[in-house]
C-alpha positions as CSV (number, residue, x, y, z in Angstrom):
1,M,4.2,-43.1,-19.6
2,T,7.0,-41.0,-21.1
3,N,4.8,-37.9,-21.2
4,R,4.0,-38.3,-17.6
5,R,7.6,-38.7,-16.7
6,Q,8.6,-35.7,-18.8
7,A,5.8,-33.6,-17.1
8,L,7.0,-34.7,-13.6
9,F,10.6,-33.9,-14.4
10,A,9.7,-30.5,-15.8
11,A,7.6,-29.7,-12.8
12,A,10.4,-30.8,-10.4
13,A,12.9,-28.6,-12.3
14,M,10.7,-25.5,-12.1
15,P,11.7,-24.3,-8.6
16,A,15.4,-24.6,-9.4
17,A,14.9,-22.6,-12.6
18,A,12.9,-20.0,-10.8
19,A,15.6,-19.7,-8.1
20,A,18.3,-19.4,-10.7
21,Q,16.3,-16.7,-12.5
22,A,15.7,-14.8,-9.2
23,A,19.4,-14.9,-8.4
24,D,20.2,-13.3,-11.8
25,A,17.7,-10.5,-11.0
26,W,19.7,-9.0,-8.1
27,P,21.7,-6.0,-9.2
28,A,25.4,-5.8,-8.5
29,P,26.5,-4.9,-5.0
30,D,27.6,-1.4,-6.0
31,E,24.2,-0.8,-7.5
32,I,22.4,-2.0,-4.3
33,A,24.7,0.3,-2.3
34,R,23.8,3.2,-4.6
35,R,20.1,2.6,-4.1
36,V,20.4,2.2,-0.3
37,S,22.4,5.5,-0.2
38,E,19.6,7.3,-2.2
39,V,16.9,6.1,0.2
40,T,19.0,6.9,3.3
41,A,19.5,10.4,2.0
42,V,15.8,11.0,1.3
43,E,14.8,9.6,4.8
44,N,17.4,11.9,6.3
45,T,16.0,14.8,4.3
46,F,12.5,13.9,5.4
47,A,13.6,14.0,9.1
48,A,15.6,17.3,8.4
49,R,12.3,18.9,7.2
50,M,10.8,18.2,10.6
51,A,13.9,19.6,12.4
52,A,13.8,22.7,10.2
53,R,10.1,23.2,10.9
54,D,9.5,22.9,7.2
55,A,5.9,21.4,6.9
56,A,5.7,22.2,3.2
57,G,9.0,20.5,2.4
58,F,7.8,17.5,4.5
59,R,4.5,17.3,2.7
60,R,6.3,17.4,-0.7
61,L,7.9,13.9,0.1
62,L,4.4,12.4,0.8
63,A,3.0,10.2,-2.1
64,P,-0.5,11.1,-3.2
65,D,-1.6,7.7,-1.9
66,V,0.4,7.8,1.3
67,I,-0.8,6.0,4.5
68,F,0.6,6.8,7.9
69,I,-0.2,4.4,10.7
70,N,0.6,6.0,14.0
71,G,-2.4,4.9,16.1
72,K,-5.7,3.2,15.7
73,Q,-6.8,5.2,12.6
74,P,-4.7,5.2,9.5
75,L,-4.0,8.7,8.0
76,R,-4.7,8.6,4.3
77,G,-3.3,11.0,1.7
78,P,-1.2,14.1,2.2
79,D,-4.1,16.1,3.6
80,G,-5.0,13.4,6.1
81,V,-1.4,13.1,7.3
82,M,-0.9,16.9,7.5
83,A,-4.2,17.4,9.3
84,V,-2.7,15.5,12.3
85,W,1.0,16.1,11.8
86,Q,0.8,19.9,11.3
87,K,0.9,20.3,15.2
88,F,4.4,18.7,15.2
89,F,5.7,21.6,13.2
90,E,4.5,24.2,15.7
91,G,7.1,25.7,18.0
92,A,10.8,26.4,17.6
93,T,12.0,22.8,18.5
94,A,10.8,19.6,16.9
95,P,9.0,17.3,19.4
96,F,10.9,14.3,18.1
97,A,13.6,13.3,15.5
98,W,14.4,10.1,13.7
99,K,17.2,8.6,11.6
100,P,17.4,5.4,9.5
101,E,19.4,2.5,10.9
102,L,18.5,0.0,8.3
103,V,17.5,0.6,4.6
104,V,16.7,-2.1,2.1
105,V,15.8,-1.8,-1.5
106,L,14.1,-4.4,-3.8
107,P,16.1,-5.7,-6.7
108,S,13.7,-3.8,-9.0
109,G,14.7,-0.6,-7.4
110,E,11.1,0.5,-7.2
111,L,10.4,0.0,-3.4
112,A,12.5,0.4,-0.3
113,Q,12.0,0.2,3.5
114,S,13.8,2.3,6.1
115,S,13.6,1.8,9.8
116,G,15.2,3.2,12.9
117,P,14.8,4.9,16.2
118,V,12.7,7.9,17.1
119,T,14.1,10.2,19.8
120,D,12.7,12.9,22.0
121,P,14.5,16.3,22.2
122,E,16.9,15.0,24.9
123,G,17.9,12.1,22.6
124,K,16.1,9.3,24.5
125,V,14.6,6.6,22.2
126,V,10.8,6.7,22.6
127,A,9.7,4.8,19.5
128,R,10.8,3.1,16.3
129,F,9.6,3.9,12.7
130,Q,9.3,1.9,9.5
131,S,8.8,3.7,6.2
132,V,8.2,2.4,2.7
133,W,9.4,4.5,-0.1
134,R,8.5,4.2,-3.8
135,R,10.7,5.5,-6.7
136,K,8.9,8.1,-8.8
137,P,8.8,7.6,-12.6
138,A,10.8,10.8,-13.1
139,G,13.3,9.8,-10.4
140,G,13.5,10.6,-6.7
141,W,11.5,8.9,-3.9
142,E,8.2,9.4,-2.2
143,I,6.9,7.9,1.0
144,V,3.9,5.6,0.7
145,F,3.7,4.0,4.2
146,D,4.9,5.1,7.5
147,Q,4.4,3.4,10.9
148,G,5.6,4.3,14.3
149,S,5.5,2.1,17.4
150,D,6.4,2.9,21.0
151,V,9.3,1.1,22.5
152,C,8.8,-1.1,25.6
153,R,9.5,0.6,28.8
């Protein structure tokens, strides 16, 4: 009976031990702020490439395995994304712009999510975006998922 009791006690203690370990895994607040700042900056750079009509610079931020979901068919890989998005780089003015309102980074520092409004050239909010960024082994970030959704009207 003692073995059964010990096993039950050990099993009951596991969630508490896991929670304590998870709490210790969070970086210090200043480190979280630094990571959020990095991802905010790269998202702003990504948007600035569109505004500057810089398709090549935009493409360089796409991960090799990127997936954009902006309709019924996912766009896979940089070639698939650019086959559809190249038209957005034509003309002197970008057809839309975006900026991050919320950025969160996992404690590991390997993945981040950014989200915010998409506006038309007059500044009217027409959609919202969510992007997932992955830290590259040599440093810097690349976008792995992007999804836009229209706002309710």
